C-alpha positions, 0 to 999 in steps of 0.5 A, spaced: 509 590 537 511 584 541 517 580 538 515 574 533 521 569 534 518 563 537 522 557 535 527 554 540 523 558 546 518 555 551 511 557 549 505 555 552 500 550 549 495 555 544 490 549 546 491 549 553 485 554 555 480 549 551 483 543 554 482 546 562 476 549 561 472 543 557 471 547 551 475 542 547 471 536 545 473 529 544 470 524 539 465 521 544 462 528 546 459 531 540 451 531 540 445 532 536 438 531 536 436 524 536 443 521 537 442 513 539 447 509 543 451 502 541 454 498 546 459 492 544 458 485 547 464 481 547 466 474 546 466 470 553 471 465 550 478 466 546 477 461 541 472 457 538 465 458 535 458 461 537 453 456 536 447 460 538 446 467 540 439 469 543 437 477 542 430 476 544 430 479 551 435 484 549 430 486 544 424 486 548 427 492 552 423 499 551 428 503 547 432 498 544 432 499 537 436 493 534 441 488 536 446 486 530 450 480 530 453 475 525 446 473 523 443 479 521 449 484 520 450 487 513 456 485 510 458 491 506 465 489 503 467 482 502 475 482 500 480 483 505 483 489 501 477 493 503 479 492 510 486 495 509 488 501 512 494 505 512 497 502 518 495 495 516 499 489 516 500 483 512 494 478 512 486 478 513 484 484 518 478 483 523 471 484 520 467 485 525 460 481 526 462 477 519 462 470 522 461 466 528 468 464 529 472 467 535 479 468 534 481 472 540 479 474 547 473 479 548 472 479 540 466 483 538 460 479 537 454 483 537 452 491 538 446 493 542 443 500 539 438 503 544 435 510 545 440 511 551 447 508 553 444 506 560 439 502 556 444 499 551 448 497 556 443 493 560 440 490 554 447 488 552 447 484 559 441 480 556 444 477 550 445 470 551 450 466 547 452 459 547 459 457 544 463 451 542 470 453 545 477 450 543 483 450 547 487 457 545 494 458 545 497 464 547 503 463 551 509 465 547 514 461 551 511 454 550 515 453 543 522 455 542 521 458 535 515 461 530 517 462 523 521 468 519 518 475 520 516 477 513 518 484 510 512 488 513 510 495 515 513 499 521 519 500 517 521 493 518 525 489 513 529 483 514 536 485 516 542 483 513 548 479 516 555 482 516 561 478 517 561 471 521 558 472 527 558 465 529 565 464 528 567 471 531 563 469 537 566 463 538 573 466 538 572 472 542 576 473 548 570 474 552 563 471 551 556 473 554 549 470 552 543 471 555 535 471 554 530 477 555 523 476 556 518 482 556 510 481 557 505 484 553 503 491 554 496 494 552 495 502 551 491 505 556 490 512 554 485 516 558 480 517 552 477 510 550 475 509 543 469 512 541 466 514 534 460 519 534 457 518 527 452 524 525 447 523 519 444 529 516 438 529 512 441 527 505 444 521 509 451 524 509 456 522 515 460 527 519 464 522 523 467 524 530 473 519 531 478 518 536 484 517 531 491 518 529 489 520 522 482 522 520 484 520 513 486 513 515 479 513 518 476 516 512 479 511 507 477 505 511 470 507 512 469 509 504 473 502 502 468 498 507 462 501 506 462 504 498 462 511 500 465 517 497 469 522 501 464 527 500 459 522 504 464 520 510 467 526 513 471 525 519 473 530 524 478 529 530 480 535 533 482 533 540 485 526 542 486 524 549 492 520 548 493 515 542 501 512 543 500 508 537 493 505 538 489 510 534 494 509 528 489 503 525 481 504 525 478 500 531 472 496 531 467 501 534 468 505 528 466 500 523 460 498 528 458 505 529 458 507 521 454 500 520 449 502 525 448 509 522 447 506 515 442 501 517 438 505 522 438 511 518 440 515 525 446 518 528 450 513 533 455 513 538 459 507 540 464 508 545 468 502 548 469 500 555 476 500 559 475 493 559 474 493 552 480 497 551 484 490 552 481 487 546 485 491 541 492 491 539 498 491 544 505 491 544 507 484 543 510 479 548 517 478 546 523 473 547 530 475 545 537 472 546 543 477 545 550 474 544 556 479 545 563 477 544 569 482 545 576 483 546 579 483 553 580 490 552 572 491 550 572 492 543 566 488 540 567 482 535 561 479 535 553 481 536 548 476 535 540 478 536 535 473 535 527 475 537 521 471 537 515 476 537 507 474 537 502 476 532 495 473 531 492 468 527 490 473 521 495 478 521 503 478 520 505 484 525 512 486 524 516 491 528 523 493 528 526 489 534 533 486 532 535 491 527 537 496 532 543 492 534 546 492 528 547 500 528 548 502 535 555 500 536 561 498 531 562 491 530 564 487 524 560 481 525 553 481 526 547 476 525 540 478 526 534 474 526 527 475 527 521 470 528 513 471 529 509 466 532 501 466 530 497 465 537 490 466 539 491 474 540 488 480 537 493 483 532 499 487 536 499 494 534 504 500 534 505 502 541 510 508 542 517 506 539 515 500 537 520 495 536 525 499 539 522 499 546 523 492 547 529 491 542 534 496 545 531 494 552 535 487 551 541 490 547 542 495 552 541 490 558 546 485 555 551 491 554 551 492 561 552 485 563 558 485 558 561 491 562 561 487 568 564 481 565 569 485 562 570 489 569 569 496 565 565 502 566 558 501 562 559 508 559 566 507 557 564 500 554 559 504 549 564 510 548 569 504 546 564 501 541 561 508 538 559 507 531 561 513 527 557 510 521 551 506 521 554 499 519 547 496 518 545 501 512 552 502 510 551 510 511 554 515 515 549 519 520 546 525 517 548 528 524 549 524 531 551 528 537 550 521 542 557 523 544 555 529 547 549 526 550 553 521 554 558 527 556 552 532 558 548 526 561 554 523 565 556 530 568 549 532 570 548 525 573 555 525 577 556 518 573 564 519 575 562 518 582 559 511 581 562 506 585 563 500 580 562 494 585 554 492 585 551 492 592 557 497 594 552 503 596 547 503 602 543 508 605 540 504 612 536 498 609 536 501 602 541 499 597 543 504 592 544 503 584 546 507 578 545 505 571 545 507 564 543 506 557 543 508 550 537 510 546 536 510 538 530 512 534 528 514 526 528 521 524 523 521 518 519 525 514 513 524 510 509 527 504 504 532 507 500 538 505 498 545 508 494 551 507 495 558 509 491 564 509 493 571 511 487 576 511 488 584 511 487 584 518 494 581 519 490 574 522 493 568 519 489 561 519 494 555 517 491 548 516 493 541 515 489 535 516 494 532 521 492 530 529 494 532 535 494 526 540 497 531 546 504 532 543 503 539 542 501 539 534 497 545 535 502 549 538 508 547 534 505 549 528 503 555 530 510 557 532 513 555 525 507 559 522 508 565 526 516 565 526 516 564 518 511 570 517 514 574 523 507 575 526 505 574 533 503 567 535 496 570 538 495 572 530 495 565 528 490 559 528 492 552 526 486 547 524 487 540 524 484 533 524 479 534 519 478 530 512 476 537 509 483 540 510 490 538 506 492 531 507 497 529 512 500 522 514 499 518 520 500 522 526 506 517 529 513 515 528 515 522 531 515 525 524 509 530 525 513 536 526 518 534 521 513 533 515 507 537 517 511 542 520 515 543 513 509 543 509 506 549 514 513 553 513 513 552 505 506 555 505 507 561 509 514 562 505 509 562 499 505 567 502 511 571 504 514 571 497 507 574 494 507 579 500 514 581 498 512 582 491 507 587 493 511 591 498 516 592 492 511 595 488 509 600 494 511 608 493 518 609 496 518 602 498 525 601 502 525 594 499 524 596 491 531 594 490 532 588 494 532 580 493 527 575 497 534 573 500 535 580 503 529 580 507 526 577 513 519 577 516 519 580 524 515 584 528 509 584 523 514 587 518 518 586 512 525 588 513 532 588 510 536 583 514 541 587 518 537 594 517 530 593 521 529 600 520 528 599 512 521 596 513 514 596 511 508 593 515 505 587 512 498 589 514 499 596 510 502 593 504 496 589 503 491 595 505 495 599 500 495 594 494 488 592 495 489 585 497 484 582 502 487 576 503 493 571 500 492 564 500 497 558 499 497 551 499 503 547 498 505 539 499 512 538 502 516 532 499 522 529 502 528 530 499 529 523 497 536 524 493 539 528 499 536 524 504 537 517 502 545 517 502 544 518 510 542 514 516 537 519 520 536 518 527 535 521 534 539 518 540 539 519 547 543 517 553 539 515 560 542 515 567 538 512 572 538 512 580 534 507 584 533 505 591 531 498 593 529 495 600 533 489 601 528 486 606 522 488 602 524 488 595 521 495 593 524 499 588 524 506 587 527 510 581 529 516 585 533 520 579 533 520 571 537 524 567 535 523 560 540 527 554 537 527 548 540 529 541 533 530 537 535 536 532 532 542 532 527 543 538 521 547 536 518 548 543 522 546 549 516 546 553 512 541 550 518 537 547 520 537 555 513 534 556 514 529 551 521 526 554 518 526 561 512 522 558 517 517 555 521 517 561 515 515 565 513 510 560 520 507 561 519 506 568 513 503 567 515 498 562 521 496 567 517 495 573 509 496 572 506 494 566 504 487 564 498 484 561 497 477 565 494 472 561 491 465 564 493 461 558 488 455 560 483 460 557 487 465 553 484 471 557 487 477 560 486 477 568 488 484 569 484 488 564 482 494 568 486 500 571 486 497 578 490 491 576 494 493 570 499 497 574 502 504 571 506 509 575 502 514 579 505 520 582 508 516 588 512 512 583 515 518 579 521 523 583 526 527 580 526 527 572 531 531 568 531 533 561 537 535 557 536 537 549 543 537 546 545 542 541 544 538 534 544 541 527 542 537 521 540 540 514 539 533 511 533 530 515 528 536 513 528 544 512 526 545 519 532 541 522 527 537 527 528 530 528 522 528 532 521 527 539 515 522 541 519 516 541 526 517 543 524 519 550 522 512 552 527 508 548 533 506 553 529 508 559 527 501 562 534 498 560 537 503 564 532 502 570 534 494 570 541 496 570 541 500 576 537 495 579 543 490 578 548 495 580 544 496 587 542 489 588 547 484 584 541 480 582 540 481 574 533 480 572 532 479 565 524 478 565 520 484 565 517 488 568 522 487 574 517 486 580 518 484 587 517 477 587 522 476 581 527 480 585 526 477 592 
């Protein structure tokens, strides 16, 4: 039998074949006889009221079954709390088709349902709407402040000041202060949001939804429509990218279920690419960072203030400024976070919410301070290295950031950097090197898993988590296979179904930490039962052993240090007459142990750019990202995660921006031809280093999570490299040609 040690080795995706052959089905690809299609009509204004809506022409088209509007749509629930989901924020959630009031651009105002998608789309163009429009307010920069952000979701709590930052800044030998701007970004995963609601003869629903939590979609649906969990099963086996957009149920889910219940038919509703811009987004932010330091470079004061947008209805918060209180050693820190209500859809989590923008400002400011001090940017960070998290007053459970700096700098060749801006050229190209630090949380959530080992040696493990392309199928298969010493080919992992054991939202970089721990515990429970059976075998070499003395490997139960003293797992079950062993466990974080520590992932990002002096064209030629993320379960998919984060960081720095016409409050580039993201020609040499880091605090696996940390710090490093190349500092992101020229 082949070796069965997998953790830490590069394993190809177990779901790879299904994806490349098309066997893997997504939410909008499940069919049934009699399926009908819904097409959403979007508002043509940003703010105001519908005064008249005429659906007669649409209804006259053969094949059109119904047109739902605020005038005839059912209102199954009234209170806001019924529309709250597990990722909801404070305030009043969107209630589709409940009111003639318009609160944001492209708000859904009607649903046309027809026999085919094409008929529904055509009929939707015939719905005539008259509005009383009002002047929208969508420009975050038009007023200086909003209101203090309340305690909210995404882990945000109003940070506590320490020391006297104002006085320390005024007395500092060297002072630096600047404002940084980042415009909104919209999630643009390849798979658009879709929900296919299949209704059986008993009226029960099987809902295929694009979601990062089947349980969250189910909770939302059952609350809103008054259904039992048995009446609304949600399934989501594959997700074509989520990046946070699937954490909350999107409005196509509500509309599809509403239509199915009203028409007693199976219904599919899929949003268009343009309508993907009507959902939440990474909010625009204005940030001011003030740093005071001694002449030697020791930080004496940090002030970080952020203003972020939210909708009129909900108070979306994220952790933007808090990172500045924990990144570096400084005894005088003041952190302020404000929200401003605008006529936009409620922002929502987007990969590394808060950190992607907050650390961008902090790490750009640190770079600017280094030039003012005449210090190397890396030297400045090492001088102010935080051994404890002063924001929480706790030591780190582990922190290998020094090693990230050292290994990243060595691989990049940082010691050869000429510190003078505009000092390095290749013909008409200016060459610049920049770096930045990254930080993110390492969390564990409550999660459940079930494992079933059959007498033929096949192991089926299940948890209702999601796989949004991150490699969850593979990581869980690895953990299960290694725990019971089975070949990975003998393991099947099931996910994305509300009939499976419950798992948390797939987000926050906590899935491996949480679900992986549950999988390990379920398999260990099976292992203990197997061991008891093995001890009962005639002439068992394990008769006198304790569980701590044995290991599972190569399909056998063996004594540690003496593999020859072993018994076969399959033979053990056969000889004891056991056809299968099944165990279900719920893994809980060890709060008493964990709460004493600050638990984070860290990174050091090094970037080389070239800038055409005449044209302002920017090319990111090299990136080295050194990651301290605890135990890496699968380096192959883990590297892929970091590469994706780096690409997105380059996109934040140079490409992505949802451009609004503030006169009308409308997004002008709501398509992939004008909403710029990197293409192959924009991406060159990317290198990932996983720095060895052992952590026994974060969870039994020692895995910290990698989904977010690969993005944090990249945009700042790109911007810092551009300054080093050109001598021009751009603080308005993304850095486009016009700003640089």
